[in-house]
Backbone bond lengths (Angstrom), bond angles and torsions (degrees), N, CA, C in turn:
res aa  C-N    CA-C-N  psi(-1)  N-CA   C-N-CA  omega(-1)  CA-C   N-CA-C  phi
1 M - - - 1.461 - - 1.533 111.55 -
2 V 1.346 115.67 -46.90 1.459 120.48 179.67 1.524 110.74 -62.62
3 Q 1.339 115.84 -42.57 1.458 120.47 -179.99 1.529 110.70 -63.05
4 E 1.341 116.08 -39.30 1.460 120.22 178.85 1.523 112.04 -63.77
5 L 1.341 115.55 -41.00 1.460 120.52 -179.99 1.527 111.40 -62.85
6 F 1.342 115.58 -45.73 1.462 119.22 -179.67 1.525 111.28 -69.19
7 S 1.327 116.70 -31.67 1.481 120.24 175.94 1.524 110.32 -65.15
8 L 1.335 116.68 -44.96 1.453 121.15 177.11 1.521 111.21 -62.56
9 F 1.326 115.73 -39.73 1.460 121.07 178.44 1.525 109.69 -59.62
10 A 1.333 116.22 -45.50 1.472 120.61 178.41 1.524 111.38 -64.37
11 V 1.329 116.98 -37.36 1.466 121.21 179.27 1.523 110.62 -63.22
12 F 1.333 116.39 -44.64 1.467 119.25 -178.24 1.539 111.92 -68.41
13 I 1.334 116.33 -34.92 1.466 119.23 175.10 1.533 109.03 -64.45
14 A 1.329 116.21 -43.67 1.467 120.41 179.16 1.541 110.21 -62.03
15 M 1.342 116.81 -40.05 1.465 120.54 177.90 1.529 111.40 -63.43
16 F 1.328 115.86 -40.40 1.463 120.24 179.35 1.535 109.72 -62.53
17 L 1.337 116.10 -47.53 1.469 120.45 -179.27 1.525 111.22 -65.47
18 F 1.338 116.20 -36.82 1.464 121.00 177.13 1.533 110.37 -63.38
19 G 1.333 115.54 -45.51 1.462 119.99 178.11 1.515 111.83 -61.12
20 M 1.324 116.88 -41.60 1.461 121.25 178.22 1.529 110.40 -62.53
21 T 1.330 116.36 -42.20 1.468 120.75 -178.29 1.532 111.29 -65.87
22 V 1.336 116.02 -44.42 1.466 120.08 179.62 1.524 110.53 -63.20
23 M 1.328 116.64 -45.37 1.459 120.47 -179.89 1.516 111.32 -64.06
24 R 1.334 116.53 -41.58 1.475 121.40 179.88 1.528 110.27 -65.16
25 T 1.338 116.61 -37.87 1.471 119.84 178.80 1.527 110.70 -61.42
26 G 1.318 115.83 -44.32 1.459 119.40 177.13 1.500 113.25 -61.94
27 L 1.337 116.88 -41.95 1.467 121.00 -179.95 1.512 111.45 -66.55
28 Q 1.351 116.54 -41.92 1.455 120.23 -179.04 1.528 111.36 -66.59
29 N 1.308 117.05 -44.05 1.471 119.95 179.69 1.525 111.97 -68.62
30 L 1.330 115.52 -29.97 1.475 119.36 179.11 1.514 110.46 -67.99
31 S 1.332 115.55 -36.75 1.462 120.28 -177.67 1.529 112.64 -89.12
32 Q 1.354 116.95 -18.78 1.463 122.90 -177.97 1.532 110.79 53.24
33 D 1.350 118.10 -127.28 1.455 120.53 -176.90 1.522 112.89 -95.35
34 K 1.334 116.89 6.19 1.463 119.31 -176.26 1.523 112.23 -63.11
35 L 1.344 116.30 -38.49 1.460 119.94 -177.47 1.528 110.79 -65.33
36 K 1.328 116.08 -39.28 1.461 119.37 178.23 1.537 111.12 -64.09
37 N 1.328 116.10 -40.72 1.464 120.34 177.94 1.522 111.20 -64.57
38 I 1.332 117.04 -37.42 1.458 120.78 177.00 1.516 110.67 -63.09
39 L 1.340 115.44 -43.15 1.476 119.28 179.03 1.517 111.33 -58.77
40 L 1.325 116.43 -38.13 1.450 120.81 -177.81 1.530 113.38 -73.86
41 S 1.315 116.48 -38.01 1.480 120.15 -170.10 1.527 114.06 -91.87
42 L 1.327 118.20 -20.08 1.469 119.03 -172.07 1.525 113.03 -121.14
43 T 1.312 117.72 33.85 1.461 119.19 -177.74 1.536 111.80 -126.31
44 N 1.338 116.47 28.96 1.467 118.48 -176.63 1.523 113.02 -78.50
45 T 1.350 118.13 -8.87 1.466 120.74 172.81 1.532 107.90 -131.26
46 P 1.345 117.76 154.22 1.464 119.29 -179.67 1.530 113.40 -58.75
47 L 1.351 117.54 -37.77 1.457 120.35 -179.76 1.531 111.07 -64.77
48 K 1.342 115.91 -43.80 1.475 118.91 177.40 1.523 110.51 -63.42
49 G 1.325 115.92 -40.42 1.465 120.30 178.58 1.515 110.93 -61.08
50 L 1.336 117.20 -41.88 1.466 121.33 179.12 1.523 110.26 -62.42
51 L 1.343 117.00 -46.45 1.460 120.46 -178.86 1.536 111.17 -63.91
52 V 1.342 115.90 -43.58 1.463 120.55 179.19 1.525 111.05 -64.32
53 G 1.340 116.67 -45.18 1.452 121.30 178.45 1.508 112.48 -59.99
54 T 1.344 116.03 -39.29 1.472 120.87 178.85 1.522 110.99 -64.45
55 V 1.331 116.11 -49.17 1.471 120.96 -176.08 1.538 111.19 -66.83
56 V 1.331 116.70 -46.10 1.466 120.11 -177.29 1.538 110.50 -65.71
57 T 1.333 117.01 -39.79 1.469 120.01 178.55 1.515 110.51 -66.28
58 A 1.342 116.66 -40.00 1.478 119.98 177.88 1.525 110.74 -63.37
59 I 1.340 116.65 -35.72 1.466 120.75 179.58 1.527 110.97 -71.86
60 L 1.334 116.75 -46.93 1.462 120.60 -177.24 1.521 112.84 -79.35
61 Q 1.356 116.63 -14.96 1.469 121.08 -178.46 1.522 112.08 59.82
62 S 1.331 117.00 32.36 1.461 119.07 -179.35 1.531 110.36 -160.23
63 S 1.321 116.08 112.60 1.466 119.56 175.91 1.531 110.12 -69.63
64 S 1.354 115.85 -33.26 1.457 120.49 -179.63 1.533 111.05 -62.56
65 A 1.361 116.85 -41.50 1.456 120.51 -179.63 1.518 110.92 -64.00
66 V 1.328 117.24 -40.79 1.471 121.20 -179.99 1.518 109.59 -69.63
67 M 1.334 118.03 -37.23 1.455 120.32 179.85 1.519 110.99 -67.99
68 V 1.335 117.52 -40.19 1.470 120.47 177.45 1.524 110.25 -63.31
69 M 1.335 116.42 -41.04 1.460 121.18 177.08 1.526 111.27 -62.23
70 T 1.328 115.88 -42.26 1.470 121.09 -179.00 1.539 110.69 -65.89
71 V 1.339 115.67 -44.15 1.470 119.58 177.13 1.532 110.17 -57.44
72 G 1.353 115.85 -42.01 1.466 120.56 179.72 1.516 112.47 -64.31
73 L 1.323 117.32 -40.13 1.474 121.79 -179.99 1.531 111.16 -67.70
74 V 1.321 116.07 -39.73 1.475 119.68 177.52 1.521 110.16 -68.34
75 A 1.340 116.09 -41.18 1.470 120.73 179.10 1.515 111.50 -61.73
76 A 1.352 116.35 -34.15 1.466 120.74 -179.42 1.533 112.45 -82.93
77 G 1.322 116.68 -6.15 1.468 120.26 178.01 1.516 114.62 85.77
78 Y 1.347 117.57 8.32 1.451 120.92 -179.88 1.528 111.70 -78.84
79 M 1.302 116.59 -22.06 1.457 121.78 -174.81 1.533 109.03 -139.14
80 T 1.341 117.21 144.41 1.464 120.41 178.64 1.519 109.81 -84.44
81 F 1.322 115.23 162.40 1.460 121.22 177.75 1.531 110.60 -59.23
82 K 1.337 116.80 -43.93 1.468 120.70 -178.00 1.523 111.06 -63.10
83 Q 1.339 117.50 -37.92 1.474 119.98 177.13 1.521 111.83 -61.39
84 S 1.325 115.57 -34.30 1.468 119.51 -175.59 1.527 112.85 -67.76
85 I 1.335 117.18 -25.47 1.468 120.26 -175.54 1.531 110.80 -63.13
86 G 1.329 116.78 -41.37 1.467 120.02 177.47 1.525 111.42 -58.63
87 I 1.346 115.74 -41.27 1.470 120.03 179.31 1.527 110.55 -64.74
88 I 1.332 116.35 -41.59 1.463 120.37 179.04 1.535 110.26 -58.09
89 L 1.336 115.86 -44.65 1.468 119.89 179.33 1.525 109.97 -60.70
90 G 1.328 115.79 -39.77 1.470 119.85 179.81 1.512 113.68 -68.58
91 T 1.345 117.17 -35.54 1.474 119.09 -178.64 1.525 110.65 -63.43
92 N 1.314 116.07 -36.31 1.468 119.10 179.48 1.520 111.52 -63.23
93 I 1.338 116.48 -35.93 1.470 119.88 178.66 1.529 110.12 -76.01
94 G 1.343 115.36 -44.49 1.470 119.89 -177.19 1.506 113.98 -60.25
95 T 1.323 116.93 -34.77 1.471 119.75 -178.20 1.516 111.83 -68.29
96 S 1.342 116.97 -18.99 1.468 120.76 178.58 1.536 111.43 -69.85
97 V 1.335 116.81 -22.89 1.463 121.02 -179.95 1.526 110.35 -59.99
98 T 1.340 115.87 -44.09 1.469 120.54 179.96 1.524 110.76 -61.46
99 A 1.341 115.99 -44.09 1.478 120.17 -179.75 1.520 110.80 -61.93
100 E 1.339 116.47 -37.22 1.469 119.59 178.58 1.523 110.90 -66.26
101 I 1.337 116.99 -37.93 1.466 121.44 -179.09 1.538 111.25 -66.78
102 I 1.342 116.16 -48.83 1.468 119.09 -175.18 1.527 111.96 -73.22
103 A 1.348 117.16 -14.04 1.460 120.15 -179.63 1.536 111.66 -71.17
104 F 1.330 117.11 -23.04 1.464 120.54 -179.84 1.539 110.41 -78.52
105 D 1.314 115.57 146.30 1.469 121.06 176.83 1.529 108.05 -81.89
106 L 1.314 116.07 96.30 1.464 121.35 -177.79 1.534 111.49 -117.93
107 T 1.329 115.50 32.58 1.462 120.06 -177.05 1.537 111.70 -61.99
108 Y 1.335 116.80 -28.09 1.476 119.94 -179.63 1.519 112.12 -67.57
109 T 1.329 116.72 -14.35 1.474 119.53 179.69 1.522 113.18 -92.17
110 I 1.335 117.59 -5.38 1.484 121.34 -173.14 1.525 111.15 -58.40
111 I 1.334 117.13 -55.26 1.471 120.89 -176.10 1.533 111.28 -60.25
112 P 1.356 118.87 -49.15 1.472 118.65 178.57 1.530 112.82 -60.01
113 L 1.334 116.84 -40.73 1.459 120.02 -179.67 1.531 111.49 -62.96
114 L 1.332 116.71 -42.89 1.467 120.52 -179.22 1.520 111.38 -67.64
115 I 1.339 116.41 -43.27 1.474 120.38 179.83 1.525 110.99 -62.78
116 I 1.345 115.41 -48.21 1.470 119.74 178.52 1.530 110.27 -60.01
117 G 1.341 114.74 -42.12 1.460 119.45 -179.33 1.517 112.87 -61.04
118 V 1.338 115.84 -46.70 1.486 120.44 179.97 1.523 110.62 -62.26
119 I 1.308 117.01 -42.39 1.478 120.65 179.83 1.523 110.88 -62.01
120 L 1.350 115.97 -47.97 1.464 119.64 -177.23 1.526 112.59 -70.86
121 L 1.327 117.05 -29.43 1.466 120.84 178.56 1.518 111.84 -67.46
122 N 1.309 116.91 -20.80 1.465 121.49 -179.34 1.529 112.96 -96.52
123 T 1.329 115.76 17.63 1.460 120.05 175.90 1.513 109.85 -102.22
124 N 1.297 117.02 160.89 1.462 122.65 -179.42 1.520 112.93 -94.56
125 H 1.323 117.05 -7.76 1.466 121.90 -178.68 1.526 109.19 -81.09
126 Q 1.335 116.72 128.94 1.468 120.33 -173.56 1.518 112.58 -60.75
127 I 1.329 117.54 -46.94 1.468 119.97 -177.89 1.523 110.26 -63.41
128 S 1.344 116.44 -42.39 1.476 119.43 178.48 1.534 110.90 -62.46
129 Y 1.332 116.16 -40.64 1.472 121.03 178.40 1.527 110.68 -61.91
130 C 1.335 117.10 -44.40 1.467 121.62 179.34 1.520 111.46 -62.90
131 L 1.347 115.86 -42.60 1.459 120.33 177.50 1.534 110.69 -64.20
132 G 1.333 116.14 -33.95 1.461 120.89 176.12 1.520 111.23 -64.41
133 C 1.332 116.54 -41.06 1.472 120.98 176.74 1.528 110.67 -60.57
134 I 1.318 115.83 -43.85 1.471 120.50 -178.73 1.520 110.35 -64.48
135 S 1.350 116.87 -45.98 1.462 121.29 -178.66 1.530 111.60 -65.66
136 F 1.333 116.94 -47.88 1.462 120.48 -179.49 1.524 111.51 -65.35
137 G 1.331 116.80 -41.39 1.463 120.74 179.36 1.524 111.53 -62.71
138 L 1.325 116.96 -41.76 1.459 121.41 -179.66 1.530 110.33 -65.62
139 G 1.321 116.73 -41.50 1.463 120.80 177.32 1.526 111.74 -60.94
140 T 1.327 115.95 -42.06 1.468 120.51 179.46 1.529 110.36 -65.21
141 I 1.337 117.65 -38.13 1.453 121.57 178.76 1.528 110.43 -62.19
142 F 1.324 117.30 -42.00 1.458 120.53 -179.03 1.536 111.62 -69.11
143 I 1.335 117.25 -32.77 1.477 120.59 174.44 1.531 109.40 -63.33
144 A 1.330 115.64 -46.94 1.469 121.12 179.90 1.528 111.07 -60.80
145 M 1.350 116.72 -42.43 1.457 120.57 178.65 1.518 111.72 -60.66
146 Q 1.336 115.79 -42.97 1.453 120.35 179.10 1.522 110.82 -63.91
147 G 1.324 116.23 -40.33 1.470 121.03 179.14 1.510 112.32 -65.49
148 L 1.335 116.90 -43.98 1.472 121.37 179.29 1.528 110.47 -61.94
149 E 1.323 115.81 -39.12 1.464 119.59 179.80 1.520 111.23 -65.63
150 K 1.341 117.24 -42.17 1.468 120.68 -178.18 1.536 111.77 -71.54
151 L 1.334 116.87 -27.58 1.472 120.42 179.61 1.525 113.23 -81.81
152 A 1.330 116.61 -16.72 1.463 119.79 -173.04 1.529 112.61 -57.89
153 Y 1.336 116.92 -48.49 1.458 119.27 -176.62 1.535 112.60 -67.41
154 P 1.368 119.97 -46.63 1.473 119.62 177.42 1.532 113.15 -58.83
155 L 1.343 115.80 -39.20 1.466 119.15 178.88 1.524 111.38 -65.62
156 A 1.327 115.28 -41.76 1.474 119.12 -177.84 1.521 112.43 -70.49
157 S 1.325 117.39 -17.28 1.471 120.45 179.60 1.534 111.40 -77.92
158 I 1.323 117.43 -15.34 1.470 120.91 175.59 1.527 108.05 -68.11
159 P 1.334 119.10 128.40 1.479 121.51 -174.83 1.526 114.07 -49.18
160 F 1.327 117.20 -48.13 1.459 120.29 -178.81 1.527 111.11 -60.81
161 A 1.348 115.36 -47.58 1.464 120.30 -179.27 1.530 111.15 -64.41
162 H 1.342 115.61 -39.31 1.458 119.62 179.84 1.535 110.85 -61.06
163 S 1.320 115.89 -44.95 1.478 120.10 178.19 1.509 111.11 -63.46
164 F 1.336 116.57 -38.85 1.452 120.80 -179.65 1.537 111.27 -63.88
165 F 1.349 116.23 -43.89 1.462 119.39 179.95 1.522 111.81 -67.89
166 E 1.315 116.57 -33.12 1.470 118.95 175.66 1.525 110.78 -64.10
167 L 1.348 116.22 -40.37 1.468 120.17 176.67 1.524 110.79 -64.31
168 T 1.331 116.43 -41.37 1.460 120.63 -179.93 1.530 110.99 -64.48
169 N 1.331 116.88 -37.91 1.456 120.46 177.32 1.524 112.41 -67.47
170 D 1.327 115.39 -28.21 1.466 119.81 -178.79 1.518 113.97 -90.14
171 S 1.343 116.68 -21.18 1.461 120.61 -176.12 1.534 111.54 -126.03
172 Q 1.318 116.06 110.66 1.461 120.19 179.25 1.533 111.35 -69.72
173 L 1.309 117.55 -31.59 1.477 120.61 177.14 1.526 110.96 -64.11
174 L 1.333 115.85 -39.29 1.461 119.76 176.90 1.526 110.07 -63.76
175 G 1.330 116.64 -40.95 1.461 121.08 177.78 1.512 111.93 -60.54
176 I 1.326 116.92 -41.90 1.474 121.42 178.09 1.532 109.57 -63.69
177 G 1.348 115.90 -41.75 1.459 119.79 178.40 1.523 112.21 -63.16
178 V 1.329 116.28 -42.56 1.476 121.27 178.67 1.535 109.85 -61.64
179 G 1.330 116.47 -46.83 1.466 120.30 -179.85 1.502 112.71 -62.10
180 T 1.349 116.54 -40.70 1.459 120.78 -179.94 1.521 111.42 -63.77
181 I 1.314 116.91 -50.10 1.470 121.64 -176.90 1.528 110.77 -66.06
182 L 1.338 117.05 -45.15 1.461 120.54 -177.83 1.521 111.56 -64.18
183 S 1.329 116.78 -42.43 1.471 121.04 -179.78 1.535 110.47 -67.23
184 A 1.328 117.14 -38.43 1.472 119.91 178.87 1.537 111.12 -66.78
185 I 1.333 116.68 -35.22 1.462 120.24 -178.15 1.515 111.68 -73.29
186 I 1.338 116.73 -47.52 1.475 119.02 -175.07 1.521 111.72 -93.17
187 Q 1.356 116.82 -0.01 1.463 122.33 173.38 1.538 112.93 59.48
188 S 1.340 116.20 36.08 1.466 118.90 179.98 1.513 109.90 -158.91
189 S 1.342 116.02 114.35 1.465 119.85 175.35 1.529 109.61 -71.45
190 T 1.329 117.32 -29.86 1.455 121.09 179.18 1.520 111.46 -65.77
191 A 1.346 116.33 -42.86 1.460 119.76 177.17 1.527 111.36 -64.05
192 T 1.312 117.31 -38.13 1.472 121.83 176.45 1.531 109.79 -62.26
193 T 1.336 115.93 -42.54 1.467 120.26 177.33 1.528 110.67 -63.11
194 A 1.341 116.36 -39.95 1.468 120.33 179.49 1.528 111.59 -62.89
195 I 1.335 116.16 -39.71 1.468 120.54 177.61 1.526 110.32 -63.01
196 A 1.349 116.63 -45.21 1.461 120.66 178.98 1.529 110.96 -62.77
197 M 1.329 116.75 -38.63 1.468 120.44 178.28 1.527 110.68 -62.10
198 G 1.348 116.55 -39.81 1.452 120.36 -179.88 1.514 112.10 -60.67
199 F 1.315 117.12 -42.41 1.464 121.01 -179.83 1.530 111.42 -75.35
200 M 1.336 116.56 -32.18 1.464 119.45 178.07 1.518 112.17 -69.11
201 S 1.335 116.43 -36.89 1.453 120.43 -177.90 1.534 111.61 -64.94
202 Q 1.341 116.26 -23.14 1.470 121.73 176.85 1.531 111.24 -97.66
203 H 1.333 116.45 10.13 1.476 123.06 177.35 1.526 112.63 60.11
204 I 1.341 115.11 32.55 1.454 120.73 176.76 1.521 110.71 -92.30
205 L 1.310 115.86 -40.25 1.468 121.70 173.33 1.518 108.86 -101.08
206 T 1.325 116.38 140.00 1.459 119.80 173.74 1.526 109.16 -80.97
207 L 1.339 116.29 163.52 1.469 119.94 179.84 1.529 112.10 -61.63
208 P 1.340 119.72 -44.95 1.484 118.69 177.34 1.533 112.44 -58.82
209 A 1.338 117.17 -37.97 1.471 120.06 178.30 1.519 110.12 -66.56
210 G 1.334 117.08 -41.33 1.463 120.91 177.30 1.516 111.39 -62.10
211 I 1.336 116.16 -41.23 1.469 119.94 178.74 1.517 110.59 -63.81
212 A 1.339 116.63 -41.56 1.468 120.13 178.48 1.524 110.94 -60.19
213 I 1.328 116.50 -39.02 1.465 121.13 -179.87 1.536 110.64 -65.50
214 I 1.345 117.42 -42.92 1.468 117.81 -179.48 1.530 111.82 -72.72
215 L 1.337 117.14 -26.88 1.475 118.64 173.22 1.521 109.43 -64.67
216 G 1.328 116.34 -43.36 1.454 120.15 176.87 1.509 112.57 -64.41
217 A 1.343 115.86 -35.59 1.476 120.72 179.51 1.532 110.84 -61.23
218 N 1.341 116.80 -33.70 1.457 120.56 177.43 1.528 111.68 -62.15
219 I 1.330 116.10 -35.17 1.465 120.76 178.36 1.531 109.36 -74.42
220 G 1.335 116.38 -44.73 1.463 120.78 -177.60 1.505 113.85 -61.80
221 T 1.326 117.36 -32.05 1.465 120.67 -177.55 1.531 112.05 -70.71
222 C 1.331 116.97 -13.76 1.478 121.21 177.57 1.533 111.81 -67.95
223 F 1.335 116.23 -18.80 1.461 120.77 -175.03 1.522 112.42 -59.79
224 T 1.354 116.07 -35.36 1.461 120.29 -178.67 1.525 111.32 -63.43
225 A 1.334 116.27 -47.93 1.456 120.61 179.97 1.530 111.24 -64.05
226 F 1.338 115.21 -35.26 1.471 119.37 178.23 1.531 110.52 -64.20
227 L 1.316 116.90 -42.79 1.475 120.80 177.63 1.525 109.95 -62.35
228 A 1.346 116.83 -40.22 1.460 120.85 -178.46 1.522 112.21 -65.85
229 S 1.338 116.53 -24.53 1.473 120.37 -176.28 1.529 112.77 -86.87
230 I 1.340 116.97 -11.47 1.468 119.35 -177.97 1.526 109.86 -63.56
231 G 1.308 115.70 127.71 1.453 120.95 -179.53 1.529 114.06 85.24
232 A 1.339 116.87 -5.06 1.463 120.32 -179.40 1.531 110.23 -84.08
233 N 1.345 116.11 176.55 1.453 119.33 179.75 1.533 111.35 -73.31
234 P 1.347 118.67 168.92 1.463 121.45 -175.70 1.529 114.31 -56.42
235 S 1.332 117.50 -38.54 1.462 120.46 -179.53 1.521 111.17 -62.84
236 A 1.316 116.88 -43.41 1.461 120.84 -179.92 1.530 110.77 -64.64
237 K 1.333 116.33 -38.91 1.474 119.36 177.36 1.521 111.10 -63.25
238 L 1.341 116.08 -35.57 1.470 119.54 179.19 1.528 111.38 -63.97
239 V 1.331 117.25 -32.39 1.458 121.38 177.86 1.523 109.15 -60.69
240 A 1.321 117.14 -45.97 1.473 121.44 179.86 1.516 110.89 -64.48
241 F 1.337 115.89 -42.43 1.477 119.12 179.46 1.524 111.11 -66.17
242 A 1.333 116.96 -37.82 1.463 120.99 178.64 1.528 109.74 -62.86
243 H 1.336 116.23 -42.09 1.472 121.35 178.66 1.524 110.03 -59.90
244 I 1.319 116.54 -44.70 1.465 120.81 179.99 1.520 111.12 -62.97
245 W 1.359 115.77 -48.80 1.466 119.24 -177.55 1.517 113.15 -65.20
246 L 1.318 117.28 -38.19 1.468 120.74 178.75 1.525 110.49 -59.70
247 N 1.314 116.64 -43.10 1.473 119.77 -177.62 1.531 111.53 -75.37
248 I 1.329 117.24 -37.49 1.476 119.41 177.36 1.524 110.43 -63.93
249 L 1.344 116.03 -46.33 1.470 119.31 -179.28 1.531 111.25 -65.02
250 G 1.352 116.16 -36.87 1.463 119.81 177.13 1.530 111.66 -62.66
251 V 1.333 115.98 -42.68 1.473 120.47 179.47 1.532 110.02 -65.56
252 L 1.339 117.22 -42.53 1.465 120.17 178.34 1.520 111.51 -62.22
253 L 1.343 115.97 -37.46 1.464 120.93 178.30 1.526 111.69 -63.79
254 F 1.346 116.70 -39.48 1.457 120.38 -174.33 1.530 114.09 -95.13
255 L 1.327 117.40 -8.60 1.466 118.86 -179.24 1.527 113.21 -54.82
256 P 1.359 118.48 -45.46 1.465 118.09 177.31 1.547 113.14 -77.46
257 L 1.345 116.43 -5.30 1.467 120.34 -175.72 1.522 112.57 -107.94
258 I 1.328 117.57 11.64 1.472 120.47 -176.71 1.527 111.07 -61.13
259 E 1.333 116.71 -42.30 1.463 119.23 179.56 1.523 111.24 -64.28
260 W 1.320 116.90 -38.29 1.468 120.76 176.56 1.519 110.64 -64.33
261 L 1.335 115.91 -43.97 1.461 120.84 178.67 1.530 110.58 -62.24
262 S 1.323 115.65 -37.73 1.458 120.90 177.49 1.535 110.80 -64.51
263 Y 1.311 115.99 -41.45 1.476 120.52 -179.28 1.534 110.79 -64.99
264 I 1.336 116.16 -45.36 1.469 120.41 179.62 1.525 110.32 -60.69
265 S 1.320 116.43 -42.54 1.482 121.09 -177.12 1.530 110.51 -65.46
266 T 1.336 116.83 -40.19 1.465 119.26 179.46 1.524 111.60 -69.77
267 M 1.315 116.55 -25.64 1.475 119.98 176.44 1.536 111.04 -72.15
268 L 1.330 116.36 -27.63 1.465 121.11 -176.87 1.520 112.49 -81.26
269 T 1.345 116.93 -33.90 1.470 120.31 -177.45 1.534 109.69 -158.71
270 S 1.315 115.46 157.74 1.477 120.40 178.13 1.535 111.35 -101.18
271 I 1.340 117.33 -2.51 1.467 121.88 -178.52 1.524 109.33 -85.69
272 P 1.339 119.10 119.76 1.468 121.77 -175.39 1.528 114.19 -53.38
273 N 1.342 117.81 -46.74 1.459 120.74 -178.50 1.526 111.69 -60.98
274 L 1.340 115.74 -42.66 1.469 119.26 179.52 1.514 111.26 -69.28
275 Q 1.322 117.02 -34.03 1.468 120.27 176.89 1.527 110.48 -58.49
276 L 1.334 115.02 -44.84 1.469 119.82 -179.99 1.526 111.17 -67.17
277 A 1.338 116.58 -42.11 1.462 120.58 178.47 1.525 111.41 -62.63
278 H 1.337 116.08 -43.91 1.472 120.02 179.32 1.534 111.05 -64.28
279 A 1.335 116.19 -38.62 1.465 119.91 179.31 1.517 110.66 -61.89
280 G 1.352 116.64 -43.06 1.454 120.68 178.22 1.519 112.29 -64.75
281 T 1.326 116.31 -38.78 1.462 120.35 178.84 1.521 111.16 -65.77
282 I 1.334 117.05 -45.44 1.465 121.07 179.20 1.530 110.42 -61.77
283 F 1.313 116.60 -44.41 1.462 121.50 178.97 1.524 111.80 -58.12
284 N 1.323 115.54 -48.15 1.472 119.40 -176.92 1.527 112.69 -69.06
285 I 1.325 117.25 -38.13 1.466 120.18 179.60 1.522 110.82 -66.78
286 I 1.329 116.66 -48.26 1.469 119.69 -178.84 1.521 111.21 -64.60
287 S 1.351 116.88 -44.36 1.476 120.25 180.00 1.516 111.98 -58.53
288 S 1.331 116.27 -43.38 1.468 121.62 -179.02 1.529 111.40 -68.43
289 L 1.329 117.05 -42.74 1.462 120.97 -177.64 1.540 111.15 -69.20
290 V 1.335 116.83 -29.90 1.466 120.17 177.56 1.524 111.06 -66.09
291 V 1.341 116.18 -39.10 1.477 121.05 -176.59 1.543 111.55 -81.94
292 L 1.339 117.48 -28.45 1.461 121.63 -174.03 1.527 114.55 -50.19
293 P 1.347 120.51 -45.80 1.476 119.28 -178.23 1.525 113.47 -71.51
294 V 1.321 118.52 -14.84 1.470 121.22 -175.17 1.531 110.52 -120.17
295 V 1.329 116.18 33.66 1.471 120.28 -179.62 1.525 111.19 -58.70
296 G 1.343 116.49 -42.41 1.465 119.88 179.82 1.515 111.87 -61.30
297 L 1.322 116.80 -44.16 1.461 121.60 178.82 1.518 110.69 -64.77
298 F 1.327 116.31 -41.15 1.474 120.18 179.94 1.522 110.52 -66.11
299 S 1.335 117.86 -40.92 1.463 120.49 -179.82 1.528 110.37 -63.01
300 R 1.338 116.93 -38.26 1.487 119.68 177.36 1.533 111.32 -67.02
301 F 1.337 115.64 -34.69 1.475 121.10 177.15 1.526 110.70 -61.77
302 V 1.331 116.21 -45.94 1.472 121.09 -179.48 1.526 110.12 -66.81
303 I 1.333 116.54 -42.87 1.466 120.52 -179.78 1.538 110.63 -62.17
304 K 1.340 116.15 -41.81 1.456 120.35 -179.49 1.527 111.24 -63.53
305 L 1.344 116.73 -36.12 1.458 120.59 -179.19 1.510 113.75 -78.62
306 H 1.337 116.57 -37.28 1.461 119.99 -167.51 1.532 116.50 -125.35
307 G 1.310 117.53 -3.55 1.457 115.92 -177.29 1.502 113.08 -158.65
308 N 1.310 115.86 160.70 1.456 124.23 177.35 1.540 107.54 -95.74
309 P 1.329 117.94 122.56 1.481 120.02 -179.76 1.530 114.10 -52.87
310 R 1.330 117.13 -28.09 1.461 119.43 -177.76 1.526 111.54 -71.65
311 T 1.336 116.89 -16.05 1.461 119.27 -179.44 1.514 111.83 -91.45
312 L 1.366 117.72 -4.14 1.446 120.24 -174.78 1.489 112.76 -95.61
């Protein structure tokens, strides 16, 4: 029984990631190289970089994809390290859009989305095919969300899992650690957020514990950009290090404020999933806006720790 539950849990996570990949493929092919050109032409100031990073990440539904693209552009010499920081700040905000979308109960749209997706995927027109990817991927994501929610209570009834969740509810540091490791393994902070939402909707995880997990997920998602920077030039490596430091410092800033963030979220809505989504959005917006005025100082901090300015 326990093995079956964990197998189903793994299946639903795989379905969620599959849906994200299909939807992202449609979005990327729909935009072709336009997004890359936007990154190059509209990032000459940190504020523009933040806005572009937010919009592009919201479109691609993946902060990791935008970070890998940014690392590549810096490695190729098309963009400076300092320009990339604004984009990094924007990716953190843009990724919150996905969490806000999946927080809504849209199960009634699953069948129409899948049917429309299948029909459009069987067309020869590129735009129709891309829209089919988006529709089918979104439908698959909602199926996975529904499955994760239904599995939350049976999984939590297992003695080991029950004890683990009790510890997570009592220790915010443990929640951050869980979020970091899980996000690094499955390469998706959004999927980690979806898992936390599933357990919160069944009142197994408390809101502060869920917030701690998504704070950790922000750190774990840096792993993708770090992998992309391996073997690249010093400037590209600095982009990955900047991404890591921005998220670590943001988590350290909000660690003592988790209860406050929980209170604000509960004031905004009574729906657990939306509370968690709103908390993540508030965290990312405030963290990015705090760093925005001191981008130059932050870039020098990263360079001093990880690189020689003469090599940039």
